[in-house]
N, C-alpha and C positions, 0 to 999 in steps of 0.2 A: 504494500500500500504506500502511495506517495501523495504528498500534498505540498502546497506552496506556503501556507501559513506557518510561520516558524514558532518555535518556543523561544522565549527570551529569558536568559538567565543573568541575573544581576550579580556581578563579581563571581564568576564560575571558577573558584579556586578550591583547593583541597578536595573534599568529596563532592563539591559542587561541579567539579570538572567531569564527574561521571554522568551528568545529565546529557552531555553531548552525544557520546556513543549510544546511550540508551534511546534517545529520541531518534537518532539516525537509523537505528535498527527498526524503529517503528515507521520509518519513511518520512520523518519530519526534520526539516532543517533547523538549525539553532543559531541564534544571534546572541553574542556576548555584549552586555551593557556594563561598562565599568564606572564605578562611582568616582574614581580618580584616574588620572592618566596612566599611572603605574600601579601594579598590585603592591600591597604591603610586602616588605622584603621577605617575611616569613612564609608568604604564599606564592612568591614569584615563580618558583620552580614547578608549581602545579598548573600554571596557565599555559594552555596550548592554543595560540591564536589560529593555527591551521584547522582546528576543529569547528570553526564558526563561519557561517555564510557571510557574516558582517560583524565587525567589532565597533561598537559605539561608545564613545567617551561622553559621559553625562555633561549636558550643557543646557542652555536655555531653550534649545531646539528639541530636547528629548521627547517631550510629550507629543509634539507634532509627528515625529518620526515613528513613535509607537502606534499612533493612530493609522499611519500609512501601512505599517507592517501588519496590523490586525492579527496579533499572535494568538496562538491557542492557549497561552498562559504566560504569566510573568512571575518568576520565582527567584528568591535569593539563593545564591550558591554557598555563601559563607557569611560570617558575622558582619563583615564590613558592608554587605549588600542588603541587610535586613531592612533598615529604615528607608532607604531609597526605593526598594521594591514595594514597600508598604505605601509610601506617598504616591508613587506613580500609578500603582494599581487603583488606589482610591480615586485618583483624578481622572484616569483614562478608562478603566474597566471596573466600575463600581460593583458589577455583579460578582466579581471574584474577591472583593475587598475584605480584609480583616477589619475589626472594629477600629475606625480611624483614631478616636480619642485615646485608645490604649496602645498606640504605636510605641511610646516610650517603655511600656511594660513588656514589650516583646524584645527589648534590646538592653535596657539599663537594669542592672541587678537590683538596685534599690527600688526602682519603680515597679519591677515585677513582683517583689515581695509585698509592696504596699497593695497592689492589685489583688494578690492572692489573699492577703489579710482582710481586705474589704469584702471579698467573696465569702468570708466566714471560715476559711481554712486556717489551721494553726501554722505558725511560721516560726523560724528561728529568730530570737530577739536580736535586733540590729539597729544601727543608725548609719546614715549616709550623709556626709558633710565634709566641708573643707575647714571647719573650725574645730581645732583640738579641744577648746573649752566645752564645746557641745558634746564631744565624746566623753569628757570627764564628768559632765553633769549626767549624761545617760548612764554611765557606769554606776554612779551613786544612786540615781533614781531607781534602777532595777536591781540593786543589790548584787552587782557583778564583780565587786572588788575581790581579788584573789581567784577569780574564775579564769579558765583558759579562754582566750579570745582569738579571733581570726581577722586579719586585715587584708583587704584585696581591692583592686580597682573595679569600679562598677561596669566598665565597658571593655574589659580585656577578654582574652580567650586562651584556651590551652593551659589553664591553671597559672597563667602568667601573673606574677606578683602576689599569689596567694601565700600568706605568711601566718604561721601559727605562733601565738605568743603565750607560752605556758604561764599560768597563774596571772595573766594579764600584765605582768611586770615588764615595762619597757615597750608598751605598744606605740609610744611616740616615735621610736626609732624607725620602724617600717612605715609608719604613717608619714613622717616628715621626709623620709627617703624617696617616697613615691609621689607625693603630692606635687603637682605642677610639672611633672616630668612625663615624657611620652612612654606609653606601654609598647608591647611588641607589635601592635597594629598601627603604631604611629600616632595614636590619639593621646593628647595630653590628659593626664589624670587631674581634672579640675576639682575632684572631690574623691573621697575614699569611703569604702564600706567597712565598718567595724561591727562584728557580730560575735555572739557567744559561740564557742566551739561546741558543735553538736557531736554526740558520741553515738556511733552505730555503724552499720554496714551500708556502703554506698551502692546504688544501682542506677542504671539508665534505662529509660523507656523510650524507644524510637517509634514515632507515629507518622502517619500521613492523614491529613484532614481534608475533607471536601464537604462543603455545605454545612460546616459545623459538626460533622460526624468524624470522630477521631478513631482511626483504625490503628491497631498495634502491629508493627512489623517485627519487633523483637524486644526482649527484655534481657539485659545483661547485668551481671554482678561485677563490680570493680574490686580489685585488690589494690589498695593504696597504702603506702608506708610513709613514715617520717624519714627524711634523709637529712640528719642534722637539724638545722633550723627550718628546713624546707618541708612543708607538709603537702599532702595530696600528690605525692610522686607516684606515678602509675607503676604497679608491679604486674598486674594481670587483668584480663577481661574475659569473662566466661558467659556464654549464651546459656540461658535457662530454659528448661522445658516448660511449656505452658501449664503443665500439670503441677508444677512446683507450687506449694500453697502460698508462697509469698507473691506470686505473679498477679493474682486478681487484686490483692491489696494495693500493689504498686500501680497497676494499670488504671484502677478506679480513681486513685488520687491524681495520677498524671492527666487523665481526662478532665477532672475538675480544675486542675491548674490551667489547662489550655482554654477552658471556658472563661476562667477568671482573667486571663490576659487577652482575650478577644480573638483567638485564632479561629479562622473559619476555613481557610484554604492554605495548603502547603505542608512541608515536612517540619517536624519538630523533634527535638532532642531534649528530654526532660530528665535532669539529674536529681535524684532523691536520696536522702539518707533515712534508713529505717531505724528509728530510735525506740527506746522502751515505751514511748508514748505514741508511737505510730510514725508514719512517713512525714518528712518535712522536706520542703523544696530547697535545693541548693541553688539551681538556676535552670533557665530555659534557653535553648538555642533554637531559633526559628529558621532552621536550615538542616540539611542532612548531617547525620553523625559524621564527624571528621575522621581524618586519617585513613580514608579509603574503606571505612567500615561497611558501606553498602555492598562492596564486592565480596567481602567475607560473609556477610549476612546471606547472600545468595547461596553460598555453600552450606551454611548452617540450617537455613530455613527454606531455601528454594525461592526466596522473594526478598525484596528490600524496599525501603522508603522511596528510592529513586524509581524503581520499577513500578511501584504503585502509582506514583505521580504520572508517569508516562502513560500507563494504561488508562487512568482516569481522563486525562486531558486529551487523549487521542481517541477515546472511545473503543479501545482495543482489548477490553477485558474487564472483569469484575475486580473489585477490591474487597477482600474479606475483612471482617472486624478483627480477627486474631491471626495467629500464625501456628505453624507446626515446627518442631525441631527434627531435622532429618539427620544431622550429624552432630556429635559432641565436638565443641570447638572452643578454643582458648587462645588468646593472644598473650604472649609473655614479653614484657617490656624489659630491655636491658637497662641497667642502672650503674652509675659509678659513685661510690662514696668518697672517692679521692680525686683531687685535681692533680693533673700532671701529664706526662708524656707516655703515650702507649708504646710499649717496647715490642709487643708481639700479639698476634691474634690467632696463633696456631690452635689454641684450645677450642676455638669456635668452628673449626673445620668439620667437626662431627655433626653439627646441627642439621645440615641438609640430608644426612643419612638416616635420621630418626624415622621410625615407622609412621608417626602421626604428622610428620612435617608436611605442611601445605605450602607455605611461603615464608621466606625470611628476608628481611631487609637489614643488612649489616652495613652501617654507614662508616664505622670507625676503621681506620687503617693504621698500620705501624707508623710511628713517627708523628701521629696526630697529637695535638695538645688538647686535652679535654678538661672541662670544669666539673665540679660536683653537680650531679643531676638535680635540677631544682624545679623543673616544670615539664610539660609535655613536649615543648619545643626542644629542650635539651635532651629529652629521651630520644627523640628522633635523630639527634646528632650521633647517638650510639647505634640504635637499631631496635628491631623487635622481631619476634618469631610467631608465626601463626600455625597452630596445631589443630588438626581435624582428624577424627577417626570414629568408626562405629562403636568402638569400645572405650568407654570413659576412663577405664583404668590405664589404657595405653596412653591417653592424653596426659594423665597425671604423671605417669612414669617418664614420659618424654619431657614434661615440664621440669622435672627434677634433673634430667640430663642437661637441659639448657642451663639451669642454674649452676650445675657443676662446671660446664664449659665456661660460663661467665666468670666463675671464681678463678679460673685459670688465666684470665686476661691480666697481663702485666701492665700496671700503671705506675710509673716512677714519679713520686711526689715532686711537685715543682713549686717552690716557694713564690715564684713570680706569678702564679695563677691565683 
């Protein structure tokens, strides 16, 4: 099937780049709409201009050009495109629009928490401000003195800048260090979010929504660890079977979150922490799950957020409410606890030979100077391994083998790093 009406993807970077081949397979051309002339540096390698029938850089002429194209959809590819996609869709194609007045709640972590609280859902106690005195007053008002806190930018991505403050002592240091400075997306942190540290297991629910109906493409459990002062460093990601008793608890809460932030059309990535008091929102990303996740999801479930969006907007298939687990799958993220120079990677050579090995991206090379892993971006500087197998025990055994190989990586401490 072929047609001339294109799909328009705003900032088609990271997993948003997967829209192009998926729409092409459905016979639909794709147009890239860039919110700025160049992608953010952390996303530049994922942009493939050759995949697009046209590349448009946003200007005062964008609305007119979109009306001329009459696309089948306008979707954000990654965080930097969320707000522009929202504004343009509401202006040009209101039939696909998300709730316009809630646009900030679909991008800004402080605004999304406020929207969720207004909808009656419990939230993690937090304050978003540029004024340290306001943080001090908030700590006193809510009795959080001596409690663990988290400081993070409200419009970052990839756990960039997320800092745990044990006992709340010294929160001003990460607050002052980040305020007024650009994050990894090149946005200046004009305020910061300070919240109580929530204790529990982290999960992510990936969804595709149409007409306000939120369909679940997959649910995954995160393994995250503290790496020195850096919290939320990724260790693993595991797809859960829909029969797991935690899945309906998480998916019900995720759907309520999406209603609260006004999502009606598009993909979403809802990160939750399951505390002793129930699920609490960490954040929402109104774009596909990053890091190439939809490609791996196809192996685990036979479907993905991206594929669901393509089927819906091209009318080439149904979109189910839930999903099935076809293979046991786990992503193992490499991590360095030491800054220094890599002396050898021989120990990693066994990884492709593992029985459950599906794919591995090993970025580190002998002679590279690496820093302590502090966020998802620095994780990708090292690499990750994707394991998939019919037997869950094989996946676990091979994960242990990956960790053994990682332990053999030689990093010579470098005081200059």
